[in-house]
C-alpha positions as a LaTeX table, in Angstrom:
\begin{tabular}{lrrr}
\hline
Residue & $x$ (\AA) & $y$ (\AA) & $z$ (\AA) \\
\hline
Met1 & 0.14 & $-0.12$ & $-0.47$ \\
Ala2 & 3.15 & 2.30 & 0.73 \\
Trp3 & 4.91 & 1.94 & $-2.82$ \\
Leu4 & 1.44 & 2.27 & $-4.13$ \\
Trp5 & 0.21 & 5.26 & $-2.24$ \\
Trp6 & 4.06 & 7.12 & $-3.14$ \\
Gly7 & 3.74 & 5.83 & $-6.57$ \\
Met8 & 0.03 & 7.88 & $-7.21$ \\
Leu9 & 1.55 & 10.53 & $-5.71$ \\
Ala10 & 4.24 & 10.63 & $-8.54$ \\
Phe11 & 2.41 & 10.31 & $-11.27$ \\
Ser12 & 0.20 & 12.90 & $-10.27$ \\
Thr13 & 2.93 & 15.19 & $-9.65$ \\
Val14 & 4.11 & 14.80 & $-13.07$ \\
Val15 & 0.52 & 15.30 & $-14.32$ \\
Leu16 & 0.20 & 17.89 & $-12.09$ \\
Val17 & 3.78 & 19.82 & $-13.65$ \\
Val18 & 2.77 & 18.94 & $-17.46$ \\
Ile19 & $-0.93$ & 20.46 & $-16.70$ \\
Thr20 & 0.67 & 23.79 & $-15.50$ \\
Ala21 & 2.90 & 23.90 & $-17.97$ \\
Leu22 & 0.79 & 23.32 & $-20.99$ \\
Trp23 & $-1.42$ & 26.34 & $-19.09$ \\
Leu24 & 1.24 & 28.90 & $-18.95$ \\
Tyr25 & 2.44 & 27.65 & $-22.53$ \\
Ala26 & $-1.47$ & 28.93 & $-23.54$ \\
Phe27 & $-1.02$ & 32.04 & $-21.89$ \\
Arg28 & 2.02 & 33.44 & $-22.51$ \\
Gly29 & 2.47 & 36.42 & $-24.64$ \\
Gly30 & 3.88 & 36.39 & $-28.37$ \\
Arg31 & 2.71 & 36.73 & $-31.66$ \\
Arg32 & $-0.28$ & 35.80 & $-32.68$ \\
Val33 & $-0.05$ & 32.94 & $-35.35$ \\
Asp34 & $-2.87$ & 32.85 & $-38.41$ \\
Arg35 & $-4.39$ & 29.34 & $-39.25$ \\
Ser36 & $-7.20$ & 28.04 & $-41.48$ \\
Ser37 & $-10.12$ & 27.03 & $-39.81$ \\
Arg38 & $-8.78$ & 23.06 & $-41.04$ \\
Asp39 & $-5.76$ & 23.11 & $-39.33$ \\
Glu40 & $-7.54$ & 24.60 & $-35.88$ \\
Gln41 & $-9.69$ & 21.56 & $-36.58$ \\
Arg42 & $-6.52$ & 19.26 & $-37.23$ \\
Ile43 & $-5.07$ & 20.73 & $-33.88$ \\
Ala44 & $-8.01$ & 20.21 & $-31.47$ \\
Arg45 & $-8.92$ & 17.05 & $-32.54$ \\
Arg46 & $-5.24$ & 16.10 & $-31.45$ \\
Trp47 & $-5.55$ & 17.23 & $-28.51$ \\
Ile48 & $-8.71$ & 15.86 & $-27.74$ \\
Ile49 & $-7.56$ & 12.06 & $-28.88$ \\
Gly50 & $-4.59$ & 12.78 & $-27.40$ \\
Gly51 & $-5.16$ & 14.86 & $-24.45$ \\
Gly52 & $-8.86$ & 13.35 & $-23.93$ \\
Leu53 & $-8.36$ & 9.88 & $-24.68$ \\
Leu54 & $-4.85$ & 8.44 & $-25.03$ \\
Leu55 & $-3.35$ & 10.37 & $-21.58$ \\
Pro56 & $-6.30$ & 9.07 & $-19.21$ \\
Gly57 & $-6.48$ & 5.54 & $-21.00$ \\
Leu58 & $-2.68$ & 5.31 & $-20.54$ \\
Ser59 & $-2.82$ & 6.42 & $-17.15$ \\
Ile60 & $-5.08$ & 4.30 & $-15.88$ \\
Val61 & $-3.48$ & 1.16 & $-17.31$ \\
Val62 & $-0.58$ & 2.40 & $-15.54$ \\
Leu63 & $-2.26$ & 2.78 & $-12.36$ \\
Leu64 & $-4.48$ & $-0.44$ & $-12.51$ \\
Ala65 & $-0.76$ & $-2.37$ & $-13.09$ \\
Phe66 & 0.46 & $-1.35$ & $-9.89$ \\
Gly67 & $-3.30$ & $-1.02$ & $-7.66$ \\
Val68 & $-4.19$ & $-4.26$ & $-8.87$ \\
Pro69 & $-1.52$ & $-6.70$ & $-7.46$ \\
Ala70 & $-1.28$ & $-4.58$ & $-4.13$ \\
Gly71 & $-5.35$ & $-5.03$ & $-3.89$ \\
Gln72 & $-5.24$ & $-8.38$ & $-4.83$ \\
Arg73 & $-2.82$ & $-8.86$ & $-2.26$ \\
Met74 & $-4.95$ & $-7.80$ & 0.69 \\
Leu75 & $-8.25$ & $-10.14$ & $-0.67$ \\
Pro76 & $-8.71$ & $-13.34$ & 1.46 \\
Leu77 & $-7.94$ & $-15.85$ & $-1.77$ \\
Pro78 & $-6.67$ & $-19.30$ & $-0.84$ \\
Leu79 & $-3.41$ & $-19.56$ & 0.32 \\
Pro80 & $-0.53$ & $-21.86$ & $-1.42$ \\
Asp81 & 0.17 & $-25.34$ & $-0.27$ \\
Gly82 & $-2.60$ & $-25.67$ & 1.91 \\
Gln83 & $-1.54$ & $-22.16$ & 4.31 \\
Gln84 & $-4.73$ & $-21.00$ & 6.39 \\
Ala85 & $-4.79$ & $-17.60$ & 7.35 \\
Glu86 & $-5.26$ & $-16.79$ & 10.92 \\
Arg87 & $-9.26$ & $-15.48$ & 11.33 \\
Ile88 & $-9.89$ & $-12.88$ & 13.90 \\
Glu89 & $-13.41$ & $-11.14$ & 13.64 \\
Val90 & $-13.76$ & $-7.42$ & 14.70 \\
Ile91 & $-17.53$ & $-5.60$ & 15.62 \\
Gly92 & $-17.79$ & $-1.85$ & 15.63 \\
His93 & $-20.28$ & $-0.54$ & 18.53 \\
Gln94 & $-20.64$ & 3.34 & 19.41 \\
Trp95 & $-18.01$ & 3.77 & 20.48 \\
Trp96 & $-15.98$ & 0.50 & 20.90 \\
Trp97 & $-14.74$ & $-2.80$ & 19.31 \\
Glu98 & $-15.26$ & $-6.07$ & 20.18 \\
Val99 & $-12.84$ & $-8.85$ & 19.12 \\
Arg100 & $-13.19$ & $-12.10$ & 18.60 \\
Tyr101 & $-10.78$ & $-15.33$ & 18.21 \\
Pro102 & $-13.69$ & $-17.89$ & 16.84 \\
Glu103 & $-10.40$ & $-20.53$ & 15.72 \\
Ala104 & $-8.95$ & $-20.24$ & 19.35 \\
Glu105 & $-7.57$ & $-23.57$ & 20.13 \\
Gly106 & $-9.28$ & $-24.76$ & 23.31 \\
Gly107 & $-12.38$ & $-22.60$ & 22.59 \\
Glu108 & $-13.35$ & $-18.94$ & 21.44 \\
Val109 & $-11.84$ & $-15.64$ & 22.82 \\
Val110 & $-13.20$ & $-12.83$ & 23.10 \\
Thr111 & $-11.43$ & $-9.03$ & 24.50 \\
Ser112 & $-12.70$ & $-5.39$ & 23.84 \\
Asn113 & $-10.40$ & $-2.48$ & 22.25 \\
Gln114 & $-7.42$ & $-4.36$ & 22.14 \\
Leu115 & $-6.35$ & $-6.89$ & 19.34 \\
Val116 & $-3.45$ & $-9.14$ & 19.36 \\
Met117 & $-2.50$ & $-11.11$ & 16.06 \\
Pro118 & 0.68 & $-12.72$ & 15.00 \\
Val119 & 3.74 & $-11.32$ & 13.13 \\
Gly120 & 4.60 & $-12.55$ & 10.00 \\
Glu121 & 1.71 & $-14.19$ & 8.35 \\
Pro122 & $-1.54$ & $-13.24$ & 7.10 \\
Val123 & $-4.41$ & $-12.38$ & 9.01 \\
Asp124 & $-7.75$ & $-12.67$ & 7.45 \\
Phe125 & $-10.01$ & $-10.06$ & 9.66 \\
His126 & $-13.65$ & $-10.32$ & 9.30 \\
Val127 & $-15.61$ & $-7.23$ & 9.98 \\
Thr128 & $-19.45$ & $-5.77$ & 10.93 \\
Gly129 & $-20.69$ & $-3.25$ & 12.75 \\
Glu130 & $-23.57$ & $-3.42$ & 15.65 \\
Asp131 & $-25.23$ & $-0.44$ & 15.25 \\
Val132 & $-24.03$ & 2.23 & 12.24 \\
Ile133 & $-21.25$ & 2.13 & 9.37 \\
His134 & $-18.10$ & 2.16 & 11.35 \\
Ala135 & $-14.23$ & 1.35 & 9.11 \\
Phe136 & $-11.82$ & $-0.94$ & 10.40 \\
Trp137 & $-8.11$ & 0.65 & 10.00 \\
Ile138 & $-4.98$ & 0.46 & 11.33 \\
Pro139 & $-2.91$ & 2.71 & 8.72 \\
Arg140 & 0.96 & 1.02 & 9.00 \\
Leu141 & $-1.11$ & $-2.41$ & 7.75 \\
Gly142 & $-2.79$ & $-1.20$ & 5.15 \\
Gly143 & $-5.87$ & $-0.17$ & 3.76 \\
Lys144 & $-9.42$ & 0.32 & 5.59 \\
Ile145 & $-12.44$ & $-1.24$ & 5.35 \\
Asp146 & $-16.64$ & $-0.33$ & 6.11 \\
Met147 & $-18.07$ & $-2.34$ & 8.71 \\
Ile148 & $-21.69$ & $-2.33$ & 7.82 \\
Pro149 & $-24.34$ & $-3.36$ & 9.96 \\
Gly150 & $-25.87$ & $-7.05$ & 8.97 \\
Arg151 & $-22.86$ & $-7.72$ & 6.24 \\
Thr152 & $-19.48$ & $-9.35$ & 6.66 \\
Asn153 & $-16.44$ & $-8.02$ & 4.84 \\
Val154 & $-13.19$ & $-9.54$ & 4.86 \\
Ile155 & $-9.51$ & $-7.93$ & 4.63 \\
Arg156 & $-6.24$ & $-9.70$ & 4.78 \\
Leu157 & $-3.37$ & $-7.63$ & 6.68 \\
Glu158 & 0.02 & $-9.02$ & 7.21 \\
Ala159 & 2.26 & $-7.33$ & 9.83 \\
Asp160 & 5.78 & $-7.38$ & 8.81 \\
Phe161 & 7.46 & $-7.22$ & 12.40 \\
Ala162 & 6.30 & $-7.43$ & 15.53 \\
Gly163 & 5.71 & $-4.13$ & 17.61 \\
Val164 & 2.48 & $-1.99$ & 18.46 \\
Phe165 & $-0.22$ & $-0.16$ & 16.16 \\
Gly166 & $-2.81$ & 2.39 & 16.57 \\
Ala167 & $-5.80$ & 1.94 & 14.98 \\
Gln168 & $-9.04$ & 3.96 & 14.24 \\
Cys169 & $-12.80$ & 4.18 & 13.14 \\
Ala170 & $-12.50$ & 5.91 & 9.91 \\
Glu171 & $-16.11$ & 6.41 & 8.87 \\
Phe172 & $-18.01$ & 8.94 & 10.87 \\
Cys173 & $-20.11$ & 7.24 & 13.28 \\
Gly174 & $-21.75$ & 9.48 & 15.69 \\
Ala175 & $-20.23$ & 12.25 & 18.74 \\
Gln176 & $-17.62$ & 10.27 & 19.98 \\
His177 & $-16.25$ & 8.89 & 16.48 \\
Thr178 & $-12.60$ & 10.06 & 17.26 \\
Asn179 & $-12.56$ & 8.35 & 20.74 \\
Met180 & $-13.19$ & 5.09 & 19.32 \\
Gln181 & $-9.73$ & 3.80 & 18.95 \\
Leu182 & $-8.12$ & 0.25 & 18.78 \\
His183 & $-4.57$ & $-0.92$ & 20.31 \\
Val184 & $-3.06$ & $-3.34$ & 17.77 \\
Glu185 & $-0.43$ & $-5.48$ & 18.79 \\
Ala186 & 1.88 & $-8.15$ & 16.55 \\
Met187 & 3.56 & $-10.71$ & 18.46 \\
Pro188 & 5.45 & $-13.78$ & 17.30 \\
Arg189 & 3.27 & $-17.10$ & 16.52 \\
Asp190 & 4.29 & $-18.49$ & 20.15 \\
Asp191 & 3.71 & $-15.32$ & 22.43 \\
Phe192 & 0.33 & $-15.12$ & 20.54 \\
Glu193 & $-0.60$ & $-18.61$ & 21.14 \\
Ala194 & 0.45 & $-17.91$ & 24.76 \\
Trp195 & $-2.01$ & $-14.58$ & 24.86 \\
Leu196 & $-4.62$ & $-16.97$ & 23.67 \\
Ala197 & $-4.30$ & $-19.85$ & 25.73 \\
Glu198 & $-4.07$ & $-17.18$ & 28.97 \\
Arg199 & $-7.94$ & $-15.98$ & 28.28 \\
Gln200 & $-9.17$ & $-19.84$ & 28.05 \\
Ala201 & $-9.60$ & $-20.02$ & 31.74 \\
Pro202 & $-11.96$ & $-17.70$ & 33.48 \\
Pro203 & $-9.84$ & $-15.13$ & 35.92 \\
Glu204 & $-9.04$ & $-16.17$ & 39.48 \\
Gln205 & $-11.19$ & $-14.82$ & 42.38 \\
Ser206 & $-10.20$ & $-13.53$ & 45.55 \\
Asp207 & $-12.44$ & $-13.61$ & 48.43 \\
Asp208 & $-11.07$ & $-9.91$ & 49.65 \\
His209 & $-13.50$ & $-8.68$ & 46.68 \\
Ala210 & $-16.11$ & $-10.73$ & 47.08 \\
Ala211 & $-18.70$ & $-7.76$ & 48.15 \\
Ala212 & $-17.39$ & $-6.30$ & 44.73 \\
Arg213 & $-18.93$ & $-8.62$ & 42.92 \\
Glu214 & $-21.85$ & $-8.78$ & 43.92 \\
Thr215 & $-22.13$ & $-5.11$ & 43.24 \\
Phe216 & $-20.99$ & $-5.58$ & 39.73 \\
Val217 & $-23.31$ & $-8.87$ & 39.34 \\
Glu218 & $-26.32$ & $-6.53$ & 40.69 \\
His219 & $-25.61$ & $-3.75$ & 38.67 \\
Cys220 & $-23.08$ & $-4.50$ & 35.71 \\
Ala221 & $-24.09$ & $-8.08$ & 34.69 \\
Ser222 & $-26.74$ & $-7.66$ & 32.51 \\
Cys223 & $-24.64$ & $-5.67$ & 29.92 \\
His224 & $-21.01$ & $-6.88$ & 30.23 \\
Arg225 & $-19.54$ & $-10.25$ & 30.71 \\
Val226 & $-16.83$ & $-11.55$ & 32.77 \\
Ala227 & $-16.00$ & $-14.90$ & 32.12 \\
Gly228 & $-17.15$ & $-17.32$ & 35.59 \\
Val229 & $-18.92$ & $-14.55$ & 36.59 \\
Ser230 & $-21.43$ & $-12.91$ & 33.82 \\
Asp231 & $-22.88$ & $-13.56$ & 30.45 \\
Gly232 & $-23.73$ & $-9.96$ & 29.18 \\
Gln233 & $-23.41$ & $-8.88$ & 25.68 \\
Leu234 & $-24.67$ & $-5.23$ & 25.18 \\
Gly235 & $-21.10$ & $-3.90$ & 27.11 \\
Pro236 & $-17.41$ & $-4.35$ & 26.47 \\
Asp237 & $-16.27$ & $-7.79$ & 27.68 \\
Leu238 & $-14.21$ & $-6.92$ & 30.20 \\
Ser239 & $-12.56$ & $-10.38$ & 31.02 \\
Asp240 & $-9.20$ & $-9.10$ & 31.11 \\
Ile241 & $-9.15$ & $-5.76$ & 31.42 \\
Gly242 & $-7.09$ & $-5.23$ & 34.05 \\
Asp243 & $-4.31$ & $-6.47$ & 31.25 \\
Arg244 & $-5.38$ & $-3.30$ & 28.85 \\
Val245 & $-4.11$ & $-0.23$ & 28.08 \\
Ser246 & $-6.87$ & 1.69 & 28.15 \\
Leu247 & $-9.94$ & 2.58 & 28.79 \\
Gly248 & $-12.88$ & 3.65 & 27.17 \\
Ala249 & $-11.44$ & 2.41 & 23.46 \\
Gly250 & $-8.30$ & 5.01 & 24.25 \\
Arg251 & $-9.81$ & 7.68 & 26.29 \\
Leu252 & $-7.96$ & 6.81 & 29.59 \\
Ala253 & $-5.04$ & 5.64 & 30.16 \\
Met254 & $-5.02$ & 2.01 & 32.42 \\
Glu255 & $-3.37$ & 2.86 & 35.75 \\
Glu256 & $-3.84$ & 2.23 & 39.43 \\
Gly257 & $-7.74$ & 3.62 & 39.99 \\
Ala258 & $-8.30$ & 4.68 & 36.88 \\
Ile259 & $-11.37$ & 2.21 & 36.73 \\
Ser260 & $-13.05$ & 3.85 & 39.59 \\
Tyr261 & $-12.29$ & 7.30 & 37.68 \\
Trp262 & $-14.18$ & 6.07 & 34.95 \\
Leu263 & $-16.74$ & 4.77 & 36.92 \\
Arg264 & $-17.18$ & 8.13 & 38.15 \\
His265 & $-16.81$ & 10.06 & 35.12 \\
His266 & $-17.39$ & 8.27 & 31.98 \\
Gln267 & $-20.31$ & 10.32 & 30.59 \\
Gln268 & $-17.78$ & 13.69 & 31.18 \\
Leu269 & $-15.12$ & 11.84 & 29.41 \\
Lys270 & $-17.13$ & 10.41 & 26.60 \\
Pro271 & $-20.16$ & 11.89 & 26.19 \\
Gly272 & $-23.14$ & 9.79 & 24.91 \\
Asn273 & $-21.79$ & 6.42 & 25.66 \\
Arg274 & $-24.43$ & 4.05 & 26.24 \\
Met275 & $-23.58$ & 3.28 & 29.96 \\
Pro276 & $-25.83$ & 4.90 & 32.50 \\
Ser277 & $-24.51$ & 6.71 & 35.78 \\
His278 & $-24.14$ & 5.54 & 38.91 \\
Asp279 & $-25.22$ & 8.46 & 40.90 \\
His280 & $-26.95$ & 5.61 & 43.20 \\
Leu281 & $-23.40$ & 4.15 & 44.56 \\
Asp282 & $-21.39$ & 5.44 & 46.96 \\
Ala283 & $-17.36$ & 6.28 & 46.12 \\
Glu284 & $-16.69$ & 3.36 & 48.59 \\
Thr285 & $-18.53$ & 1.16 & 46.46 \\
Leu286 & $-17.27$ & 2.50 & 43.45 \\
Asp287 & $-13.79$ & 2.29 & 44.93 \\
Ala288 & $-13.90$ & $-1.04$ & 45.50 \\
Leu289 & $-15.43$ & $-2.38$ & 42.41 \\
Gly290 & $-13.08$ & $-0.77$ & 40.09 \\
Ala291 & $-10.50$ & $-2.26$ & 42.17 \\
Trp292 & $-11.66$ & $-6.01$ & 41.63 \\
Leu293 & $-12.04$ & $-5.08$ & 38.25 \\
Glu294 & $-8.32$ & $-3.68$ & 38.13 \\
Thr295 & $-7.15$ & $-7.48$ & 39.08 \\
Leu296 & $-9.03$ & $-9.37$ & 36.25 \\
Ser297 & $-6.66$ & $-10.00$ & 34.22 \\
Pro298 & $-4.98$ & $-13.58$ & 33.11 \\
\hline
\end{tabular}
């Protein structure tokens, strides 16, 4: 994609320079040349055929010669030698990301607002939208694709090296569109498999947070899932929230006390999000709930 972009930029720059030069040539001063009507028609036909047909046609052919191979490598076509691309499902919500690994060995893994992928191999991203049209875009890895409710689109991307990449919803999806970010990390296959395996079992629970779990079950479980505790599906999965780098899809950095702060001020931090306020819960209860959620880490 990068080489395609640079090629298109170089080509468009050449076109701009040529057109500007012709424009300046047309408006230059000098002696007027008298031509017959037949000569004028012949010159006009040359410009129409050359500039109106041959030049655009040649330009399109050259761009397609660059663009088609690049686009083909991003399609989920069959791989040689029976290889299978890793499948990751991404669902866009207002305004957060649901990420699923349906082919994980040992059972499906679900997380939110973070995406981990293997490095050095193709990955097929099956994307859709839950409510409105979103767009899945990891700029460092290639193109973007729309996430349309009721339809699944597929894009194939590959990370050439391990690292952390920023991702962003690229289709305006409401008031908090700019605050819909996705943390993407590419890692070696062994580390990727270990990351998935860590999330196969429910997080360990301590009796020290029994009261906080009861609060969660009473007030949060209908919307949020925590493996082994609740099965809510309306909001982000919180089973490994303590292991994430941010809250609110990039809105608030994850650190000690961050979840409690989010529970108190989430409508100020991200106005319009669908989580109701917690004014009916006292500060001590919210602090205990936040402290328990911070322990949810594989």
